[in-house]
C-alpha positions in Angstrom: 2.8 1.4 5.1 3.8 2.3 8.5 4.5 5.7 8.1 3.9 8.5 5.5 5.4 12.1 5.4 3.2 15.3 4.6 4.3 18.8 4.5 3.2 21.7 6.5 -0.4 21.9 5.2 -0.7 18.1 5.9 -0.6 17.3 2.3 0.7 13.7 1.9 4.1 13.5 0.0 4.1 9.9 -0.5 4.0 9.8 -4.6 1.3 7.6 -5.1 2.4 5.7 -8.3 3.8 2.1 -9.7 6.7 2.4 -11.8 4.4 3.2 -15.1 1.1 3.9 -13.5 0.0 7.3 -11.4 -1.5 5.0 -8.7 -0.4 3.0 -6.0 -2.3 0.2 -4.2 -1.5 -1.3 -0.8 -2.8 -3.1 2.2 -2.0 -1.3 5.3 -2.8 -2.1 9.0 -3.6 0.8 11.0 -2.4 0.0 14.4 1.1 -0.7 12.9 1.6 3.1 11.8 4.1 5.1 14.2 1.1 6.8 15.6 -0.7 3.8 16.2 -3.5 5.3 13.8 -3.3 7.0 10.5 -3.0 10.9 11.1 -4.8 13.6 9.5 -3.7 14.4 6.0 -5.0 15.1 2.6 -3.8 14.6 -1.2 -4.5 15.2 -4.6 -5.2 11.5 -5.6 -8.9 9.9 -5.1 -8.5 7.5 -2.4 -10.5 4.1 -2.5 -10.7 2.1 0.7 -11.6 -1.6 1.1 -11.3 -3.3 4.6 -10.4 -6.6 4.7 -10.2 -7.2 8.4 -11.6 -5.8 11.7 -13.2 -2.1 11.5 -12.2 1.4 12.1 -13.4 5.2 12.3 -12.4 7.2 9.3 -12.9 10.9 9.6 -13.4 12.8 6.4 -13.5 16.7 6.9 -15.8 17.2 9.6 -17.7 13.9 9.5 -16.7 10.1 11.2 -18.1 6.9 10.1 -17.4 3.2 11.1 -16.7 1.1 8.1 -16.2 -3.0 8.8 -14.9 -6.0 6.9 -16.3 -5.9 3.7 -17.2 -2.4 3.6 -15.2 0.5 1.7 -15.0 4.1 1.4 -14.3 6.8 -1.8 -12.5 9.8 -0.6 -12.2 12.9 -2.7 -9.3 15.0 -4.1 -8.5 17.1 -1.4 -10.3 16.2 1.7 -8.6 15.9 5.0 -9.0 12.2 6.3 -7.7 10.1 8.8 -8.5 6.6 10.6 -8.3 4.8 13.9 -8.7 1.4 14.7 -12.1 0.2 16.4 -11.7 -1.6 19.9 -8.1 -3.0 18.9 -9.6 -4.7 16.0 -6.6 -5.2 13.8 -8.1 -3.4 11.3 -6.2 -4.1 7.9 -7.5 -2.3 4.2 -6.6 -2.2 1.0 -5.7 1.6 0.0 -6.1 2.5 -3.8 -4.9 6.3 -4.6 -5.3 7.2 -8.1 -4.5 10.5 -9.7 -7.7 11.8 -10.9 -6.4 12.5 -14.2 -5.7 8.8 -14.8 -9.3 7.4 -14.2 -10.5 8.5 -17.5 -9.0 9.6 -20.8 -8.2 13.4 -20.8 -11.0 14.0 -23.6 -13.6 12.5 -20.8 -11.8 14.1 -17.8 -13.8 17.8 -17.9 -17.1 16.5 -18.4 -17.2 13.0 -15.9 -14.3 13.6 -13.5 -13.8 17.5 -12.9 -17.5 18.1 -11.6 -16.9 15.4 -9.1 -13.5 16.7 -7.9 -15.4 20.1 -7.1 -18.5 18.9 -6.0 -18.7 20.2 -2.0 -21.2 17.7 -1.2 -19.1 14.6 -1.9 -16.2 14.5 0.4 -16.8 11.1 0.7 -19.0 8.1 0.0 -19.2 5.0 1.6 -19.3 1.8 -0.2 -21.5 -0.8 0.8 -21.4 -4.3 -0.7 -25.1 -4.7 -1.1 -25.2 -1.6 -3.1 -24.5 -3.2 -7.0 -22.4 0.0 -8.1 -20.6 -0.4 -4.3 -19.9 -4.1 -5.2 -18.5 -3.7 -8.7 -16.1 -1.2 -7.5 -15.1 -2.9 -4.2 -14.7 -5.8 -6.6 -12.6 -4.3 -9.1 -10.3 -2.6 -6.3 -9.7 -6.4 -5.2 -8.8 -7.4 -8.8 -6.0 -4.1 -9.2 -4.7 -5.1 -5.8 -4.0 -8.6 -7.2 -2.7 -7.4 -10.6 0.0 -5.5 -8.9 1.1 -8.1 -6.7 0.8 -10.8 -9.5 2.5 -8.6 -12.2 1.1 -10.6 -14.9 1.6 -9.6 -18.8 -0.2 -6.2 -19.7 -1.6 -5.9 -16.3 -1.1 -2.2 -16.7 -3.9 -2.0 -19.5 -6.4 -4.6 -17.1 -5.5 -2.0 -14.3 -6.6 1.1 -16.7 -9.9 -0.8 -17.7 -11.0 -1.5 -13.8 -10.4 2.1 -13.0 -12.9 2.9 -15.6 -15.1 0.6 -14.8 -14.7 2.0 -10.9 -15.5 5.4 -12.1 -18.3 4.4 -14.3 -19.9 2.7 -11.1 -19.1 5.7 -9.0 -20.6 8.4 -11.3 -23.8 6.1 -12.1 -25.3 6.0 -8.2 -27.4 9.2 -9.4 -25.7 11.7 -6.9 -26.7 15.2 -7.6 -23.6 17.2 -7.6 -23.7 20.3 -5.6 -21.0 23.3 -5.6 -21.0 25.4 -2.4 -18.3 28.5 -2.6 -18.3 28.9 1.5 -17.3 25.1 1.9 -14.5 25.7 -0.3 -13.3 28.7 1.8 -13.6 26.6 4.9 -11.9 24.0 3.9 -9.1 26.4 2.7 -9.0 28.1 5.9 -8.7 25.2 8.1 -5.9 23.8 5.7 -4.3 27.0 6.2 -4.6 27.4 10.1 -3.0 23.5 10.2 -0.2 24.8 8.1 0.9 27.6 10.5 0.7 24.7 13.3 2.7 22.7 11.5 5.7 25.1 10.5 5.7 26.9 14.2 4.9 23.9 16.4 8.2 24.1 18.0 7.8 27.9 19.1 5.1 29.4 21.1 1.8 29.4 19.5 -0.9 31.7 20.6 -4.6 31.6 19.6 -4.2 35.2 17.8 -1.7 33.7 15.7 -4.1 31.0 14.3 -7.0 33.0 14.1 -4.9 35.5 12.0 -3.6 32.5 9.8 -7.2 31.3 9.3 -8.7 35.0 8.9 -10.7 34.4 11.5 -11.8 35.6 15.0 -10.7 33.6 18.3 -14.0 32.4 18.9 -14.9 31.5 15.1 -11.1 29.8 15.4 -11.9 27.4 18.3 -15.5 26.6 16.4 -13.4 25.2 13.4 -11.5 22.8 15.2 -13.9 21.9 17.4 -16.2 21.2 14.1 -13.4 19.5 12.2 -11.0 18.1 14.5 -13.3 17.3 17.6 -10.7 19.1 19.7 -9.4 22.8 20.9 -7.1 24.2 19.0 -4.4 24.1 21.8 -5.3 19.9 22.4 -4.5 19.7 18.5 -1.0 21.6 19.0 0.0 19.3 21.7 -1.3 16.0 19.9 0.8 17.2 16.9 3.8 18.1 19.1 3.8 14.6 20.7 3.1 13.2 17.2 6.5 14.9 15.8 8.5 13.7 19.1 7.8 10.3 18.3 10.5 10.0 15.2 12.9 11.9 17.2 12.5 9.6 20.0 13.7 6.5 17.7 17.1 8.5 17.3 19.9 6.8 19.4 21.3 9.8 20.5 18.5 11.5 21.8 17.2 12.4 25.2 13.7 13.1 26.3 14.6 16.5 27.5 16.1 18.0 24.2 13.2 16.5 22.3 10.3 18.1 24.7 12.0 21.4 23.5 12.6 20.5 20.1 8.8 20.1 19.4 7.7 23.2 21.4 7.3 22.1 25.2 8.6 24.2 27.5 8.9 21.9 30.3 10.2 18.2 30.3 7.6 17.7 33.1 4.4 18.7 31.3 5.8 16.9 27.9 6.1 13.3 30.1 2.5 14.0 31.6 1.1 15.0 28.2 2.9 11.8 26.5 1.8 9.2 29.1 -2.0 10.5 28.2 -1.8 10.2 24.8 0.6 7.2 24.3 -0.1 5.2 27.6 3.5 5.2 28.7 6.3 7.6 29.3 8.5 8.9 26.3 11.5 7.1 27.7 9.8 3.7 28.1 8.5 4.7 24.3 12.3 5.1 23.2 13.3 2.1 25.2 10.3 -0.2 23.3 11.1 1.1 19.9 15.1 0.3 20.8 14.6 -3.0 21.3 12.3 -3.6 18.5 15.0 -2.1 16.2 17.6 -5.0 17.8 
């Protein structure tokens, strides 16, 4: 997948399912994304990752970890996450997104699935093949990927069996579940502020607006962005505007000045300067490069 759409709250809009099953399994190369990385987003589905080439940094909520070839990751439902290639390694990974309601039967969901979604101490789990339970999960992921590619008879049943094994191994690792209401509140406030930016990025944005959206003081708003996104609110707004400009620049009839104003910059020269620092090229060079690649 080279691009995916998110709504204003950064919830991914991609429908993660095959024709029959509420899941999606695909191989993706990070630097082939339109942004050169996988932007911050979230979704209701569980996500399982298995790196098959190179290595990458994955950020999940406030934490950043490095995953290398042969290792994997479980990302819990509703958690903000993004991925960046490390040292241009050409990182590629198998990504399995699955509806929480499909990993086990309805009768087992309340007891064995729902508590893990609610647990605030499991935004992610690192899957290291040296651990037997993690090795089993990674092996089942590979098998699911093969089944979807090969489409043998009754493959949907085999996928269902492997999902059951994946979940059994995940909950067998013995982690104690914790629930902190403040963590839930923090996540909600962060999503509210991001949602406000994604609705109003084309307008003038003030720190007071963001703080109000997150029901925080100005200083606390800045601390949230620094802690979760490792950047200031202004820097995030700038980066998001540049991200939004990429699709517009691909349109044949677009020009740099119009795009700059469409995404919220009030100066073409400022847009060009920030774009160059972010993308290592000017907007016009990006437009020409993209146009030549489409020919």
